[in-house]
N, C-alpha and C positions, 0 to 999 in steps of 0.2 A: 871139291866145295860144291855145295847146293847154291844154286841161282836164288839171288833176291831180285824181286822187281827193280830196286833202286840200280842194280848192276847194269840197266838196260838203259838209262838216262843219256848217257852220251857214249856211243859204241863206235869205237875207232876200228875202221877196217884198215890196213895196211895196202898201199898202191905198189905191186911189183914195177912198176915203172915210174921210178921215182926221180924228181929233177932236184937238181943245186949238186952242194957241194958236201952237205949233212949226211953220215951214215946212217943207215935203217933204225940202228939202235939211239943214236943221237934224235931222229926225229920222234921217234917212240916215246923217249924218257922226256921229251918235251912234251907231249900230248897228255902222257900221265902226271907231270907236273902242273900243266894247265887243268888237269878234272878229268882227265877222261876215266869212266868208270869199268870199262869191259874193251879189251882188243882182240880183233879176231887178224890171223897171221894168215893172208893168203898169198899163195906162189905155187900156181899150178904145175909150171915148167921146170923147177929144182929138182936134181936127181935128190933121192931120198936122202943120202946122209949128208948132203948140203942143206937141203933143208931142215932135217935134224938139227945140225949144229946151229941155224939161224934161230929157228924157233926155240931152243935151250937157252939160246942167248935171251930172247925176248921173253921166256918163260921166269928167267931170274930178274929180270925189271920188273916184271908185274908182280910177282912176289913180295919185291921189297916195297911196291905200292900200295898192295892188298888189293889188286886187281885181277879177275879172271882173264887167262889166255885161253882164245879159242881158236883151234885151226880149221880152216876153209876143206871141207870134203875129205883130205886125208886124214884117214881113222886109224890106218895103222901106225903111222907116224905121229899121231895125237897120242896113241896109247904109250907108244913107245917112248916118248919124252915125259909123260906124266901131266901133260896139257889138262885143262881142268874141264875141257869139252870141245867139241866140232860142231859146224855149221856144215847143212847139206842142202844143196837144191834140189828139185823134182827128178833131174838126171842121175843124181848120186845116190849111195847107199841108202836102204829102206832104214828109217828110224828105229822101227821093231827090231833090225838086225843088229844094228849099233846098241841099242839098248842092252840086248841076250849079251854082246860079246863084253861091254864096258860096265855095266852094274848101273845100280840106281844114282849112285852119287856122281854120275858123269853128266854135263852137261851137253843137252843136244836141240838144237838151234835148227829149222827148218825153213826153208822159203815158202812162201804161200803166196798165190795169185788169185785164188778164188776162196769163197766161203767153203766148198767143197775140200780143197785141198786144205784149208785151215782147220776142218774138223777133222780131216783123216790124220792129220799131223799129230793132233792133240791125242785122237785114239790109239795111235802107235807109240805116245811116249814122250812127243817131244816136250821139252821144257819152255821154249819161248819161239814165236816168229819172227823173221823177218819179213816185212811185207812190201812191196814196191816193183818197178821203179815209179816212185810217187811223183817225180820231176824227169826231164832228158838228163839222163847221165852219161859223161865223160868218160867214165871207165867202161860202160856198157852201153854202147851206142844202138844195140840192137834188142835191148830190154823190152819187154811189155809196160806199157804204163799202166798205172793204176791211179783211178781218179779218187778224190779226198772222199766222194760219197762212198765208194767201194773200199777203200781203207777203213772208213768207219763201220761199213758193215761185216768185214772180216774182222777187225777188232772185237766186235762186240757177237760175235757167233761163236767163240770160245772164251773157256775160264782162264787160258794161259795167256801171259803179257806178249804183247808183240812191240817189235820198234818198226818205225816206216825208215825206207832207205831210198836211193836212187835221186842224185842231183840236189839234194837236200844244201841249202846254205842259209846264211844269217837274211838274207833278204827275200826268200820264199818260203821260210820256216812259220811265217804266220798264216800261210794258205793251209794249212794242215791243224788250225784251229779244230777242234770236234771231232779229230779222228780217233780220238780213243785209245791212240799207242802209249806207250810206257816210257819211249825215248825214241832217239833218232840214232841211225848208222851213217856215219858219212866216210867218205875216202878224200875226194879232190877238195872239198871246203877244210881238211885238215892239213894233209900230205903235199897240197900243191901250193901251199902257203909259207911265205919267209920265214916266218914267226910263228912254227907250230903250236907253243905254249899260249900265245895271244889269243890266235884263231880257237883253241880249246876254251879257253876262259870264254870267250865271248859267246859261242856257242851252247856252251853250259849254262850261261846267264839267260839265253836266248830262250832254250827249252823248258828251264825251271821257269819263267816267266808266262810263257806260254801255257804250261800245265797247272801254275796258279790259277791264271785267269779260269781254267777250265772248272777247278773245284770251287771258286768262288759262285760260278753259274752252276755248278751241281752237274756238271759233264762228266766229271771224273774222278 
């Protein structure tokens, strides 16, 4: 599956430390029903077999809704189950090596916290960037903060699309206006909510409204 910019509008990242009584699949299906446009399965601790079983079930769900499934970091498992792509950080496998293994139709996302990192990821063949943390994040408490100004600089420095990530919710979303991102990636704003479907619907309306304002102003 080739990445389309619209896939990045509302990008959900699963939380390995889930709360409440709902299963992972139940939460993910609610998110998909609420309008999530891409899903990343993140679980760095699960053994390979267990990870592949979980990821395969999520892949089936994503196929039903026509949404790409991205695997965080674990390239071998992603290729094994036929996931649509992977997302890697600065400490993970190099984008160029993943591209060599997986081919041109495999989606590769890369984390970028500087303009230099963004340009290098694009040069190596990344399809999109994840830029953050733009706000304090409950899932990555020690993450380096990215100012809205730097977010804009990074997004404008490359031709590939980017998502803003890190502590984003409905209340702070307007602070990202003018950031130049194609969408937002969220964890807790979705999966820490009791009603995941409604949370997804609200976030999608919020980011659509923000991007529509930027188009009107000629900034997007």
